[in-house]
C-alpha positions in Angstrom: 67.8 40.2 110.7 71.3 41.6 110.2 71.9 39.0 107.5 68.7 40.0 105.7 69.5 43.8 105.8 73.1 43.3 104.6 72.0 40.9 101.9 69.3 43.3 100.7 71.7 46.3 100.9 74.3 44.2 99.0 71.8 43.3 96.3 70.6 46.9 95.9 74.2 48.2 95.7 75.0 45.5 93.2 72.0 46.6 91.0 73.0 50.2 91.3 76.5 49.5 90.2 75.2 47.5 87.3 72.9 50.3 86.2 75.8 52.8 86.4 77.9 50.4 84.3 75.2 50.1 81.7 74.7 53.8 81.5 78.4 54.5 81.1 78.6 51.9 78.4 75.7 53.4 76.5 77.4 56.9 76.3 75.1 58.8 78.6 77.8 59.1 81.2 80.1 60.8 78.8 77.2 63.1 77.7 76.6 64.0 81.4 80.2 64.8 81.9 80.3 67.0 78.8 77.1 68.8 80.0 78.7 69.3 83.4 81.8 70.7 81.7 79.7 73.1 79.6 77.8 74.2 82.7 81.1 74.8 84.5 82.4 76.8 81.6 79.3 78.9 81.6 79.6 79.5 85.4 83.2 80.6 85.0 82.4 82.9 82.1 79.5 84.5 84.0 81.8 85.0 87.0 84.4 86.7 84.8 81.7 89.0 83.3 80.4 89.8 86.8 84.0 90.6 88.0 84.5 92.9 85.0 81.2 94.7 85.8 82.2 95.1 89.5 85.6 96.5 88.4 83.9 99.0 86.1 81.5 100.0 88.8 84.3 100.4 91.3 86.2 102.7 88.8 83.1 104.8 88.3 82.6 105.1 92.1 86.3 106.0 92.6 86.1 108.7 89.9 83.1 110.2 91.6 84.9 110.2 95.0 88.0 111.8 93.4 85.9 114.5 91.7 84.1 115.3 95.0 87.5 115.4 96.9 89.0 117.7 94.2 86.1 120.0 94.4 86.3 120.1 98.2 90.0 120.9 98.1 89.5 123.6 95.4 86.9 125.3 97.5 89.2 125.2 100.6 92.0 126.6 98.5 89.8 129.4 97.1 88.6 130.3 100.6 92.1 130.5 101.9 93.3 132.5 99.0 90.5 135.0 99.5 91.1 135.2 103.2 94.9 135.8 102.8 95.0 138.1 99.8 91.6 139.6 99.5 90.1 139.0 96.1 93.5 138.3 94.5 93.2 141.2 92.2 95.2 143.4 94.6 98.2 141.0 94.5 97.9 140.7 90.8 97.9 144.4 90.3 101.0 144.8 92.6 102.8 142.1 90.6 101.9 143.8 87.3 103.2 147.1 88.6 106.5 145.6 89.7 106.9 143.9 86.3 106.2 147.1 84.4 108.8 149.0 86.5 111.4 146.3 85.8 110.7 146.4 82.1 111.1 150.2 82.1 114.4 149.9 83.9 115.7 147.3 81.4 114.6 149.5 78.4 116.5 152.4 79.9 119.6 150.4 80.4 119.3 149.2 76.8 119.1 152.7 75.4 122.0 153.9 77.5 124.3 151.0 76.4 123.2 150.5 72.8 125.7 153.0 71.3 128.6 151.5 73.4 127.7 148.0 72.1 127.7 149.2 68.5 131.1 150.9 69.0 132.7 147.8 70.4 131.4 145.6 67.5 132.6 148.1 64.9 136.1 148.3 66.5 136.4 144.5 66.5 135.4 144.3 62.9 138.0 146.9 61.8 140.8 145.2 63.8 141.4 142.4 61.3 145.0 141.4 60.9 146.0 140.8 57.3 149.2 138.9 58.2 149.2 135.1 57.7 150.9 133.3 60.6 154.1 131.5 59.7 152.8 128.2 61.0 149.9 128.4 58.5 152.4 129.2 55.7 154.5 126.2 56.5 151.5 123.8 56.8 150.2 124.9 53.4 153.7 124.5 51.8 153.9 120.9 53.2 150.4 120.2 52.0 151.1 121.3 48.4 154.7 120.3 48.3 156.4 123.6 47.6 
């Protein structure tokens, strides 16, 4: 029995190998390999496209989360600002009043010191020495050979 089974298995395996050999010789094996390669390329391309789509969707989701978080934080900030300083107009009015007072003070100082500044500038303009230094005279003489 064992000899019959192994002989029949051997014969069927031999026939199977012969069929594979014949199909490889006829070119269908190469065509099958090329078709498999094409299918594999398509699968890889589809996977890349799907990955790109997932990345785009993840970016959209992240942008939505960021916008929601920003809005939440802005609301919290506005509530805190209103609780600490009222409507905010009071602090702004106080700051504006301080700024106006400082501007008025600076303008007063300018008017007080304007004439003094003009006098200093005029005195320096009129204090021009018309004497040529001796070192300058010597360097000029050397330069022109006199």
